[in-house]
N, CA, C and O of each residue as an XYZ file, in Angstrom:
824
protein
N       0.850     -1.199      0.000
C       0.000      0.000      0.000
C       0.885      1.248      0.000
O       2.078      1.181      0.295
N       0.293      2.350     -0.327
C       1.052      3.598     -0.406
C       1.534      4.055      0.959
O       0.989      3.674      1.996
N       2.551      4.864      0.931
C       3.050      5.475      2.155
C       1.953      6.383      2.720
O       1.197      6.982      1.955
N       1.857      6.492      4.068
C       0.793      7.315      4.654
C       0.651      8.712      4.070
O      -0.445      9.273      4.059
N       1.770      9.289      3.574
C       1.689     10.647      3.037
C       0.905     10.688      1.733
O       0.449     11.752      1.314
N       0.746      9.537      1.092
C       0.071      9.531     -0.208
C      -1.084      8.536     -0.208
O      -1.297      7.805     -1.176
N      -1.822      8.525      0.898
C      -2.951      7.602      0.984
C      -4.000      7.947     -0.058
O      -4.379      9.110     -0.195
N      -4.472      6.948     -0.794
C      -5.573      7.261     -1.707
C      -6.815      7.630     -0.895
O      -7.063      7.045      0.159
N      -7.594      8.597     -1.381
C      -8.795      8.969     -0.617
C      -9.772      7.798     -0.590
O      -9.820      6.993     -1.520
N     -10.545      7.715      0.483
C     -11.529      6.646      0.568
C     -12.649      6.886     -0.428
O     -13.111      8.017     -0.579
N     -13.091      5.836     -1.112
C     -14.173      6.022     -2.078
C     -15.488      6.337     -1.369
O     -15.739      5.848     -0.267
N     -16.311      7.142     -1.994
C     -17.641      7.438     -1.450
C     -18.590      6.301     -1.832
O     -18.253      5.429     -2.633
N     -19.767      6.335     -1.245
C     -20.780      5.333     -1.596
C     -21.082      5.390     -3.098
O     -21.294      4.365     -3.746
N     -21.096      6.618     -3.633
C     -21.372      6.790     -5.068
C     -20.238      6.204     -5.913
O     -20.478      5.586     -6.951
N     -18.995      6.409     -5.452
C     -17.841      5.826     -6.163
C     -17.962      4.303     -6.205
O     -17.773      3.678     -7.249
N     -18.279      3.726     -5.053
C     -18.333      2.267     -4.946
C     -19.435      1.698     -5.844
O     -19.278      0.626     -6.427
N     -20.549      2.425     -5.947
C     -21.689      1.957     -6.751
C     -21.311      1.770     -8.224
O     -21.962      1.011     -8.943
N     -20.257      2.465     -8.671
C     -19.849      2.394    -10.075
C     -18.881      1.247    -10.358
O     -18.592      0.956    -11.518
N     -18.386      0.602     -9.324
C     -17.360     -0.429     -9.500
C     -17.960     -1.761     -9.951
O     -19.137     -2.047     -9.729
N     -17.109     -2.561    -10.591
C     -17.508     -3.939    -10.933
C     -17.702     -4.729     -9.638
O     -17.078     -4.435     -8.618
N     -18.567     -5.722     -9.695
C     -18.883     -6.497     -8.486
C     -17.731     -7.429     -8.111
O     -17.108     -8.049     -8.973
N     -17.466     -7.510     -6.823
C     -16.483     -8.446     -6.257
C     -17.078     -9.855     -6.313
O     -18.191    -10.096     -5.843
N     -16.314    -10.775     -6.896
C     -16.799    -12.153     -7.010
C     -16.624    -12.887     -5.692
O     -15.501    -13.091     -5.231
N     -17.720    -13.276     -5.097
C     -17.643    -14.050     -3.860
C     -17.673    -15.540     -4.140
O     -17.636    -15.975     -5.291
N     -17.740    -16.306     -3.078
C     -17.829    -17.758     -3.201
C     -19.258    -18.165     -3.563
O     -20.224    -17.534     -3.133
N     -19.376    -19.221     -4.352
C     -20.687    -19.792     -4.651
C     -21.014    -20.888     -3.651
O     -20.172    -21.274     -2.840
N     -22.236    -21.385     -3.714
C     -22.681    -22.396     -2.739
C     -21.821    -23.652     -2.762
O     -21.662    -24.311     -1.735
N     -21.260    -23.992     -3.933
C     -20.413    -25.196     -4.032
C     -19.137    -25.079     -3.206
O     -18.509    -26.083     -2.868
N     -18.760    -23.836     -2.885
C     -17.510    -23.594     -2.145
C     -17.762    -23.322     -0.662
O     -16.856    -22.915      0.064
N     -18.998    -23.548     -0.221
C     -19.367    -23.233      1.165
C     -19.897    -24.484      1.855
O     -20.798    -25.147      1.341
N     -19.342    -24.803      3.009
C     -19.843    -25.910      3.819
C     -20.669    -25.348      4.974
O     -20.177    -24.539      5.761
N     -21.919    -25.779      5.071
C     -22.740    -25.431      6.232
C     -22.508    -26.506      7.283
O     -22.745    -27.690      7.043
N     -22.042    -26.077      8.452
C     -21.648    -27.017      9.513
C     -22.795    -27.082     10.527
O     -22.989    -26.162     11.321
N     -23.557    -28.197     10.485
C     -24.742    -28.289     11.350
C     -24.873    -29.615     12.075
O     -25.785    -29.784     12.885
N     -23.967    -30.575     11.798
C     -24.015    -31.878     12.479
C     -22.638    -32.175     13.072
O     -21.660    -31.521     12.708
N     -22.544    -33.161     13.986
C     -21.227    -33.543     14.524
C     -20.253    -33.964     13.421
O     -19.057    -33.687     13.506
N     -20.769    -34.635     12.387
C     -19.900    -35.070     11.273
C     -19.371    -33.863     10.508
O     -18.195    -33.800     10.150
N     -20.270    -32.903     10.265
C     -19.842    -31.663      9.586
C     -18.749    -30.968     10.393
O     -17.770    -30.475      9.834
N     -18.927    -30.935     11.714
C     -17.969    -30.241     12.588
C     -16.595    -30.895     12.513
O     -15.570    -30.215     12.456
N     -16.590    -32.234     12.514
C     -15.310    -32.964     12.438
C     -14.619    -32.687     11.102
O     -13.409    -32.468     11.060
N     -15.391    -32.697     10.011
C     -14.813    -32.430      8.681
C     -14.253    -31.001      8.606
O     -13.170    -30.775      8.065
N     -15.005    -30.054      9.154
C     -14.557    -28.653      9.103
C     -13.284    -28.458      9.908
O     -12.359    -27.780      9.462
N     -13.235    -29.055     11.097
C     -12.023    -28.939     11.924
C     -10.816    -29.504     11.180
O      -9.740    -28.906     11.185
N     -11.002    -30.656     10.542
C      -9.894    -31.282      9.811
C      -9.404    -30.367      8.692
O      -8.202    -30.278      8.441
N     -10.330    -29.692      8.023
C      -9.949    -28.810      6.910
C      -9.277    -27.533      7.400
O      -8.297    -27.073      6.813
N      -9.807    -26.966      8.476
C      -9.310    -25.671      8.947
C      -8.032    -25.819      9.761
O      -7.226    -24.891      9.822
N      -7.840    -26.976     10.387
C      -6.657    -27.180     11.241
C      -5.337    -26.947     10.513
O      -4.346    -26.567     11.137
N      -5.312    -27.170      9.213
C      -4.058    -27.008      8.478
C      -3.794    -25.580      8.039
O      -2.761    -25.313      7.424
N      -4.692    -24.656      8.334
C      -4.550    -23.283      7.851
C      -3.872    -22.393      8.892
O      -3.967    -22.640     10.094
N      -3.190    -21.359      8.414
C      -2.543    -20.408      9.331
C      -3.462    -19.243      9.653
O      -3.393    -18.665     10.738
N      -4.331    -18.902      8.695
C      -5.235    -17.750      8.889
C      -6.539    -18.005      8.155
O      -6.574    -18.692      7.134
N      -7.608    -17.438      8.692
C      -8.921    -17.518      8.043
C      -9.636    -16.179      8.209
O      -9.423    -15.460      9.185
N     -10.481    -15.863      7.240
C     -11.413    -14.769      7.430
C     -12.449    -15.211      8.445
O     -12.716    -16.404      8.589
N     -13.031    -14.254      9.146
C     -13.903    -14.609     10.269
C     -15.000    -13.571     10.431
O     -14.769    -12.372     10.270
N     -16.198    -14.046     10.753
C     -17.303    -13.143     11.079
C     -18.369    -13.950     11.809
O     -18.297    -15.177     11.870
N     -19.353    -13.257     12.359
C     -20.487    -13.939     12.985
C     -21.767    -13.258     12.515
O     -21.748    -12.114     12.060
N     -22.868    -13.972     12.632
C     -24.179    -13.376     12.373
C     -25.081    -13.716     13.555
O     -24.990    -14.798     14.136
N     -25.953    -12.769     13.897
C     -26.901    -12.972     14.986
C     -28.281    -12.535     14.548
O     -28.435    -11.615     13.744
N     -29.274    -13.202     15.084
C     -30.660    -12.770     14.851
C     -30.784    -11.331     15.340
O     -30.396    -11.038     16.471
N     -31.317    -10.422     14.516
C     -31.374     -9.020     14.944
C     -32.305     -8.812     16.133
O     -33.282     -9.538     16.317
N     -31.979     -7.808     16.927
C     -32.866     -7.429     18.032
C     -33.568     -6.139     17.631
O     -32.941     -5.204     17.133
N     -34.862     -6.104     17.854
C     -35.646     -4.942     17.422
C     -36.206     -4.143     18.593
O     -36.732     -3.045     18.414
N     -36.089     -4.703     19.787
C     -36.665     -4.034     20.966
C     -35.545     -3.368     21.748
O     -34.472     -3.946     21.921
N     -35.795     -2.156     22.219
C     -34.777     -1.432     22.988
C     -34.365     -2.242     24.209
O     -35.213     -2.809     24.898
N     -33.072     -2.297     24.474
C     -32.501     -3.008     25.630
C     -32.626     -4.535     25.539
O     -32.288     -5.244     26.487
N     -33.112     -5.037     24.398
C     -33.155     -6.499     24.219
C     -31.726     -6.998     24.016
O     -30.980     -6.455     23.200
N     -31.352     -8.034     24.765
C     -29.992     -8.580     24.651
C     -29.994     -9.687     23.603
O     -30.835    -10.586     23.636
N     -29.045     -9.613     22.675
C     -28.970    -10.637     21.630
C     -28.587    -11.985     22.229
O     -27.774    -12.063     23.150
N     -29.190    -13.047     21.687
C     -28.814    -14.404     22.124
C     -27.763    -14.990     21.188
O     -27.446    -16.178     21.261
N     -27.223    -14.143     20.303
C     -26.226    -14.604     19.326
C     -24.839    -14.721     19.925
O     -24.650    -14.455     21.112
N     -23.861    -15.118     19.111
C     -24.035    -15.333     17.677
C     -24.789    -16.633     17.377
O     -24.750    -17.591     18.150
N     -25.473    -16.633     16.234
C     -26.179    -17.838     15.804
C     -25.404    -18.574     14.713
O     -25.581    -19.776     14.517
N     -24.546    -17.842     14.006
C     -23.597    -18.513     13.115
C     -22.216    -17.915     13.350
O     -22.076    -16.738     13.683
N     -21.206    -18.752     13.170
C     -19.806    -18.306     13.168
C     -19.220    -18.832     11.867
O     -19.312    -20.025     11.577
N     -18.612    -17.938     11.078
C     -18.106    -18.398      9.791
C     -16.621    -18.091      9.622
O     -16.110    -17.060     10.057
N     -15.966    -19.033      8.972
C     -14.532    -18.933      8.678
C     -14.350    -19.154      7.179
O     -15.136    -19.863      6.551
N     -13.304    -18.540      6.605
C     -13.061    -18.726      5.171
C     -11.574    -18.719      4.864
O     -10.804    -17.943      5.430
N     -11.191    -19.606      3.949
C      -9.859    -19.561      3.350
C      -9.995    -18.776      2.046
O     -11.008    -18.112      1.826
N      -8.987    -18.846      1.184
C      -9.065    -18.118     -0.085
C      -9.904    -18.854     -1.123
O     -10.144    -18.326     -2.209
N     -10.352    -20.067     -0.802
C     -11.181    -20.771     -1.783
C     -12.350    -21.555     -1.183
O     -13.062    -22.251     -1.907
N     -12.552    -21.447      0.133
C     -13.639    -22.219      0.753
C     -14.113    -21.496      2.015
O     -13.357    -20.746      2.632
N     -15.369    -21.729      2.389
C     -15.884    -21.150      3.636
C     -16.679    -22.196      4.400
O     -17.230    -23.133      3.823
N     -16.722    -22.010      5.707
C     -17.449    -22.908      6.612
C     -18.378    -22.054      7.473
O     -17.920    -21.180      8.210
N     -19.666    -22.305      7.380
C     -20.655    -21.560      8.164
C     -21.149    -22.477      9.274
O     -21.925    -23.403      9.036
N     -20.685    -22.205     10.491
C     -21.059    -23.030     11.642
C     -22.396    -22.548     12.195
O     -22.524    -21.393     12.601
N     -23.386    -23.429     12.210
C     -24.615    -23.141     12.936
C     -24.451    -23.691     14.346
O     -23.882    -24.766     14.540
N     -24.948    -22.956     15.320
C     -24.587    -23.282     16.709
C     -25.704    -23.974     17.488
O     -25.716    -23.928     18.718
N     -26.648    -24.617     16.785
C     -27.703    -25.377     17.487
C     -27.129    -26.644     18.108
O     -27.507    -27.041     19.210
N     -26.206    -27.270     17.378
C     -25.641    -28.558     17.800
C     -24.447    -28.347     18.735
O     -23.604    -27.484     18.492
N     -24.387    -29.136     19.796
C     -23.319    -28.969     20.798
C     -21.941    -29.192     20.190
O     -21.000    -28.474     20.530
N     -21.799    -30.172     19.297
C     -20.498    -30.442     18.667
C     -20.065    -29.279     17.781
O     -18.882    -28.947     17.709
N     -21.032    -28.666     17.110
C     -20.707    -27.506     16.263
C     -20.260    -26.329     17.123
O     -19.327    -25.608     16.770
N     -20.936    -26.143     18.253
C     -20.522    -25.067     19.177
C     -19.116    -25.320     19.700
O     -18.294    -24.406     19.768
N     -18.844    -26.581     20.074
C     -17.520    -26.935     20.612
C     -16.433    -26.715     19.571
O     -15.360    -26.199     19.884
N     -16.711    -27.108     18.332
C     -15.721    -26.960     17.256
C     -15.447    -25.485     16.972
O     -14.295    -25.074     16.832
N     -16.511    -24.698     16.888
C     -16.338    -23.259     16.633
C     -15.560    -22.606     17.773
O     -14.685    -21.771     17.543
N     -15.889    -22.997     19.006
C     -15.199    -22.436     20.172
C     -13.710    -22.791     20.137
O     -12.857    -21.963     20.456
N     -13.415    -24.020     19.750
C     -12.010    -24.451     19.695
C     -11.219    -23.614     18.684
O     -10.092    -23.200     18.958
N     -11.815    -23.371     17.522
C     -11.133    -22.568     16.501
C     -10.955    -21.124     16.965
O      -9.912    -20.512     16.736
N     -11.976    -20.593     17.615
C     -11.911    -19.200     18.082
C     -10.885    -19.024     19.198
O     -10.248    -17.976     19.307
N     -10.732    -20.059     20.026
C      -9.799    -19.970     21.158
C      -8.368    -20.336     20.759
O      -7.436    -20.163     21.545
N      -8.197    -20.845     19.532
C      -6.864    -21.277     19.084
C      -5.915    -20.082     18.987
O      -6.268    -19.033     18.449
N      -4.718    -20.262     19.514
C      -3.715    -19.194     19.427
C      -2.864    -19.332     18.165
O      -2.077    -18.439     17.851
N      -3.015    -20.442     17.438
C      -2.193    -20.670     16.240
C      -2.943    -20.361     14.948
O      -2.330    -20.264     13.885
N      -4.258    -20.206     15.032
C      -5.057    -19.871     13.856
C      -5.438    -18.386     13.938
O      -6.195    -17.986     14.823
N      -4.915    -17.578     13.019
C      -5.246    -16.154     13.007
C      -6.613    -15.956     12.369
O      -6.868    -16.423     11.259
N      -7.495    -15.252     13.091
C      -8.835    -14.951     12.575
C      -8.873    -13.478     12.193
O      -8.622    -12.616     13.036
N      -9.184    -13.175     10.929
C      -9.169    -11.790     10.463
C     -10.566    -11.360     10.044
O     -11.306    -12.130      9.430
N     -10.923    -10.119     10.380
C     -12.252     -9.621     10.025
C     -12.329     -8.122     10.237
O     -11.312     -7.451     10.411
N     -13.549     -7.605     10.221
C     -13.785     -6.173     10.374
C     -14.762     -5.919     11.518
O     -15.746     -6.642     11.677
N     -14.481     -4.881     12.318
C     -15.418     -4.461     13.355
C     -15.799     -5.582     14.302
O     -16.980     -5.877     14.488
N     -14.799     -6.200     14.896
C     -15.034     -7.441     15.636
C     -15.317     -7.263     17.127
O     -15.482     -8.257     17.835
N     -15.378     -6.036     17.620
C     -15.567     -5.830     19.071
C     -16.872     -6.445     19.568
O     -16.888     -7.127     20.593
N     -17.967     -6.205     18.844
C     -19.256     -6.748     19.304
C     -19.288     -8.264     19.158
O     -19.904     -8.958     19.967
N     -18.616     -8.780     18.115
C     -18.539    -10.236     17.951
C     -17.861    -10.874     19.158
O     -18.308    -11.902     19.667
N     -16.777    -10.250     19.607
C     -16.047    -10.789     20.768
C     -16.950    -10.888     21.996
O     -16.967    -11.905     22.688
N     -17.705     -9.809     22.256
C     -18.574     -9.776     23.425
C     -19.598    -10.899     23.366
O     -19.830    -11.594     24.356
N     -20.209    -11.072     22.199
C     -21.238    -12.102     22.046
C     -20.636    -13.501     22.144
O     -21.249    -14.408     22.707
N     -19.446    -13.671     21.600
C     -18.796    -14.985     21.656
C     -18.505    -15.375     23.103
O     -18.721    -16.520     23.502
N     -18.014    -14.416     23.881
C     -17.769    -14.701     25.304
C     -19.052    -15.174     25.985
O     -19.047    -16.151     26.734
N     -20.156    -14.463     25.713
C     -21.429    -14.766     26.372
C     -21.997    -16.111     25.903
O     -22.514    -16.882     26.713
N     -21.903    -16.393     24.603
C     -22.559    -17.593     24.060
C     -21.696    -18.837     24.193
O     -22.202    -19.913     24.512
N     -20.394    -18.699     23.949
C     -19.526    -19.874     23.898
C     -18.613    -19.999     25.120
O     -17.958    -21.023     25.310
N     -18.576    -18.952     25.941
C     -17.807    -19.037     27.182
C     -16.305    -19.102     26.989
O     -15.581    -19.606     27.847
N     -15.839    -18.586     25.854
C     -14.374    -18.589     25.613
C     -13.943    -17.186     25.196
O     -14.752    -16.359     24.776
N     -12.648    -16.953     25.325
C     -12.058    -15.685     24.882
C     -11.456    -15.913     23.490
O     -10.552    -16.737     23.348
N     -11.937    -15.203     22.460
C     -11.325    -15.363     21.135
C      -9.853    -14.935     21.171
O      -9.521    -13.875     21.701
N      -8.999    -15.750     20.617
C      -7.553    -15.472     20.589
C      -7.086    -15.299     19.144
O      -7.756    -15.737     18.209
N      -5.937    -14.661     18.974
C      -5.311    -14.482     17.656
C      -6.289    -13.876     16.655
O      -6.409    -14.343     15.522
N      -6.991    -12.820     17.096
C      -7.968    -12.133     16.242
C      -7.361    -10.819     15.748
O      -6.832    -10.038     16.538
N      -7.440    -10.582     14.450
C      -6.909     -9.355     13.855
C      -8.055     -8.580     13.212
O      -8.667     -9.045     12.251
N      -8.337     -7.403     13.746
C      -9.359     -6.535     13.170
C      -8.695     -5.701     12.075
O      -7.844     -4.859     12.360
N      -9.085     -5.936     10.833
C      -8.421     -5.272      9.705
C      -8.628     -3.763      9.713
O      -7.840     -3.023      9.124
N      -9.668     -3.311     10.368
C      -9.867     -1.862     10.523
C      -8.631     -1.230     11.171
O      -8.226     -0.126     10.809
N      -8.043     -1.942     12.127
C      -6.843     -1.422     12.813
C      -5.638     -1.370     11.876
O      -4.781     -0.496     12.010
N      -5.573     -2.304     10.928
C      -4.472     -2.295      9.955
C      -4.573     -1.033      9.087
O      -3.571     -0.366      8.830
N      -5.782     -0.720      8.642
C      -5.967      0.492      7.831
C      -5.668      1.747      8.654
O      -5.132      2.724      8.132
N      -6.018      1.715      9.939
C      -5.717      2.875     10.801
C      -4.203      3.083     10.905
O      -3.714      4.213     10.890
N      -3.475      1.969     11.012
C      -2.004      2.077     11.088
C      -1.425      2.658      9.802
O      -0.360      3.275      9.820
N      -2.114      2.463      8.707
C      -1.648      3.029      7.440
C      -1.921      4.524      7.369
O      -1.377      5.221      6.513
N      -2.772      5.018      8.278
C      -3.024      6.452      8.309
C      -4.463      6.862      8.084
O      -4.804      8.038      8.213
N      -5.322      5.892      7.743
C      -6.743      6.237      7.573
C      -7.351      6.548      8.937
O      -7.145      5.812      9.902
N      -8.092      7.632      9.005
C      -8.613      8.064     10.309
C     -10.008      7.546     10.584
O     -10.398      7.372     11.738
N     -10.768      7.297      9.512
C     -12.136      6.802      9.737
C     -12.139      5.280      9.741
O     -11.251      4.633      9.188
N     -13.157      4.732     10.377
C     -13.290      3.284     10.454
C     -13.591      2.727      9.066
O     -14.415      3.271      8.331
N     -12.921      1.648      8.723
C     -13.094      1.053      7.393
C     -13.711     -0.332      7.551
O     -13.173     -1.197      8.242
N     -14.852     -0.520      6.894
C     -15.513     -1.819      6.916
C     -15.193     -2.602      5.663
O     -14.395     -2.170      4.830
N     -15.813     -3.743      5.537
C     -15.473     -4.653      4.444
C     -15.783     -4.046      3.072
O     -15.019     -4.242      2.127
N     -16.898     -3.311      2.951
C     -17.250     -2.737      1.641
C     -16.189     -1.755      1.163
O     -15.744     -1.813      0.016
N     -15.784     -0.844      2.063
C     -14.784      0.160      1.696
C     -13.439     -0.501      1.438
O     -12.729     -0.130      0.503
N     -13.091     -1.477      2.265
C     -11.797     -2.161      2.103
C     -11.710     -2.870      0.758
O     -10.680     -2.807      0.086
N     -12.775     -3.538      0.366
C     -12.777     -4.241     -0.932
C     -12.642     -3.230     -2.074
O     -11.979     -3.499     -3.075
N     -13.275     -2.070     -1.914
C     -13.164     -1.024     -2.941
C     -11.745     -0.470     -3.016
O     -11.219     -0.253     -4.107
N     -11.117     -0.238     -1.843
C      -9.770      0.330     -1.798
C      -8.738     -0.663     -2.342
O      -7.877     -0.302     -3.144
N      -8.836     -1.906     -1.897
C      -7.790     -2.897     -2.209
C      -7.963     -3.499     -3.601
O      -6.978     -3.733     -4.301
N      -9.216     -3.754     -4.007
C      -9.456     -4.461     -5.271
C     -10.157     -3.606     -6.335
O     -10.280     -4.028     -7.485
N     -10.618     -2.403     -5.955
C     -11.384     -1.620     -6.909
C     -12.680     -2.305     -7.301
O     -13.132     -2.194     -8.441
N     -13.275     -3.014     -6.351
C     -14.503     -3.780     -6.617
C     -15.596     -3.410     -5.611
O     -15.335     -2.844     -4.549
N     -16.816     -3.752     -5.988
C     -17.979     -3.443     -5.145
C     -18.438     -4.725     -4.443
O     -18.816     -5.705     -5.084
N     -18.393     -4.687     -3.124
C     -18.832     -5.836     -2.327
C     -20.327     -5.660     -2.046
O     -20.735     -4.705     -1.385
N     -21.126     -6.581     -2.550
C     -22.581     -6.456     -2.453
C     -23.086     -7.208     -1.221
O     -22.790     -8.388     -1.033
N     -23.842     -6.514     -0.399
C     -24.461     -7.123      0.780
C     -25.974     -7.008      0.652
O     -26.499     -5.928      0.381
N     -26.660     -8.100      0.845
C     -28.113     -8.074      0.785
C     -28.683     -7.550      2.100
O     -28.454     -8.133      3.159
N     -29.427     -6.444      2.027
C     -30.022     -5.888      3.248
C     -31.016     -6.884      3.848
O     -31.150     -6.992      5.067
N     -31.705     -7.604      2.969
C     -32.686     -8.590      3.439
C     -31.994     -9.673      4.277
O     -32.505    -10.090      5.317
N     -30.825    -10.117      3.808
C     -30.088    -11.150      4.555
C     -29.551    -10.587      5.869
O     -29.535    -11.284      6.884
N     -29.113     -9.332      5.852
C     -28.563     -8.701      7.061
C     -29.546     -8.789      8.224
O     -29.172     -9.120      9.349
N     -30.798     -8.490      7.933
C     -31.800     -8.409      9.003
C     -32.654     -9.671      9.096
O     -33.721     -9.657      9.709
N     -32.185    -10.763      8.487
C     -32.974    -11.997      8.506
C     -32.765    -12.742      9.819
O     -31.919    -12.369     10.632
N     -33.542    -13.793     10.011
C     -33.463    -14.559     11.256
C     -32.346    -15.600     11.181
O     -32.502    -16.671     10.593
N     -31.229    -15.252     11.789
C     -30.058    -16.140     11.748
C     -30.172    -17.310     12.723
O     -29.329    -18.207     12.714
N     -31.201    -17.307     13.558
C     -31.351    -18.431     14.494
C     -32.164    -19.575     13.885
O     -32.341    -20.611     14.526
N     -32.660    -19.402     12.658
C     -33.388    -20.489     11.997
C     -32.506    -21.725     11.857
O     -31.308    -21.620     11.597
N     -33.105    -22.879     12.030
C     -32.322    -24.115     11.896
C     -31.926    -24.365     10.449
O     -30.894    -24.982     10.183
N     -32.736    -23.890      9.520
C     -32.416    -24.058      8.102
C     -32.166    -22.685      7.510
O     -33.094    -21.889      7.361
N     -30.926    -22.406      7.174
C     -30.591    -21.114      6.569
C     -30.942    -21.131      5.085
O     -30.868    -22.174      4.436
N     -31.322    -19.975      4.554
C     -31.591    -19.871      3.120
C     -30.263    -19.808      2.356
O     -29.209    -19.551      2.937
N     -30.337    -20.048      1.045
C     -29.130    -19.951      0.217
C     -28.556    -18.532      0.280
O     -27.340    -18.342      0.286
N     -29.441    -17.554      0.328
C     -28.998    -16.155      0.418
C     -28.237    -15.912      1.720
O     -27.198    -15.251      1.711
N     -28.738    -16.437      2.834
C     -28.047    -16.292      4.123
C     -26.686    -16.987      4.095
O     -25.695    -16.443      4.583
N     -26.644    -18.175      3.527
C     -25.391    -18.953      3.494
C     -24.327    -18.189      2.712
O     -23.186    -18.062      3.157
N     -24.713    -17.683      1.541
C     -23.747    -16.923      0.722
C     -23.316    -15.649      1.436
O     -22.134    -15.303      1.434
N     -24.261    -14.958      2.041
C     -23.974    -13.705      2.750
C     -22.975    -13.937      3.872
O     -21.967    -13.237      3.968
N     -23.253    -14.920      4.720
C     -22.382    -15.193      5.869
C     -20.982    -15.594      5.409
O     -19.983    -15.086      5.918
N     -20.921    -16.499      4.454
C     -19.628    -17.000      3.990
C     -18.796    -15.900      3.361
O     -17.589    -15.823      3.593
N     -19.429    -15.048      2.567
C     -18.655    -14.061      1.818
C     -18.188    -12.896      2.671
O     -17.223    -12.225      2.307
N     -18.842    -12.634      3.795
C     -18.294    -11.667      4.748
C     -16.904    -12.124      5.207
O     -15.952    -11.344      5.239
N     -16.819    -13.401      5.559
C     -15.532    -13.948      6.019
C     -14.548    -14.062      4.866
O     -13.361    -13.780      5.032
N     -15.030    -14.471      3.701
C     -14.171    -14.650      2.526
C     -13.562    -13.310      2.084
O     -12.369    -13.240      1.790
N     -14.372    -12.259      2.038
C     -13.858    -10.944      1.622
C     -12.782    -10.454      2.588
O     -11.774     -9.885      2.170
N     -13.004    -10.680      3.884
C     -11.993    -10.286      4.877
C     -10.685    -11.032      4.629
O      -9.605    -10.448      4.724
N     -10.783    -12.323      4.312
C      -9.574    -13.120      4.052
C      -8.855    -12.617      2.794
O      -7.627    -12.549      2.768
N      -9.615    -12.269      1.761
C      -9.007    -11.753      0.525
C      -8.275    -10.439      0.777
O      -7.169    -10.231      0.277
N      -8.898     -9.551      1.558
C      -8.266     -8.260      1.879
C      -6.998     -8.495      2.685
O      -5.963     -7.889      2.405
N      -7.068     -9.368      3.681
C      -5.907     -9.695      4.510
C      -4.768    -10.228      3.648
O      -3.619     -9.812      3.797
N      -5.092    -11.146      2.752
C      -4.069    -11.766      1.897
C      -3.408    -10.723      0.999
O      -2.195    -10.751      0.790
N      -4.215     -9.802      0.469
C      -3.659     -8.756     -0.406
C      -2.770     -7.799      0.372
O      -1.701     -7.417     -0.103
N      -3.206     -7.411      1.564
C      -2.391     -6.510      2.393
C      -1.089     -7.186      2.807
O      -0.022     -6.572      2.815
N      -1.204     -8.457      3.147
C      -0.027     -9.203      3.598
C       0.990     -9.346      2.471
O       2.196     -9.294      2.715
N       0.515     -9.526      1.240
C       1.455     -9.730      0.138
C       2.087     -8.418     -0.329
O       3.205     -8.418     -0.844
N       1.369     -7.286     -0.150
C       1.957     -6.006     -0.585
C       2.839     -5.384      0.486
O       3.825     -4.720      0.166
N       2.500     -5.587      1.741
C       3.290     -4.970      2.808
C       3.165     -5.800      4.091
O       2.386     -5.454      4.979
N       3.927     -6.890      4.192
C       3.790     -7.793      5.339
C       4.012     -7.093      6.686
O       3.479     -7.538      7.702
N       4.788     -6.011      6.705
C       5.076     -5.329      7.974
C       3.833     -4.687      8.557
O       3.753     -4.468      9.766
N       2.853     -4.379      7.697
C       1.637     -3.706      8.170
C       0.728     -4.666      8.951
O      -0.110     -4.230      9.741
N       0.898     -5.954      8.726
C      -0.026     -6.931      9.336
C       0.474     -7.331     10.716
O      -0.161     -8.141     11.392
């Protein structure tokens, strides 16, 4: 990335709307983890990785002072695959907790403070080796908070599309829709892509 003295200006919402769409993962590249067998397969696949993109989704709260019972999904992604853990099953919760508590697996994402709080409450563990990419951009000199949409625009010149309907959908459903699965997976996948690009252009920044 450029030296802080020559930071490219952040794109506006209007700028981003003009960009080509960022290609996310399709359903064939996403594993929904909802059974003990799924959890074992996902652990085996993720155990060999050094870093993954990471995010969570929770059923939205609409009432003032209502405390979320989330997260309801925890998702991880490599550069070519994603795993969406549903947390109804005890084995899936245990597997997700193990990955989150791992000190050897780096979890990268955006705006992770609220995710951490919910993870502590729901899974009873402290997430370890978590890198909030917003902080990486701040170290480069950007003063405003940067989320996944802006980061994808800055790093790739692409538009990251998020479905508003999926954002506010019921993530506690036992059967997620295809739209929810793609949405959850690609949040984590986009974070991993941004991390990989930053790491390859300037490893000292990470």
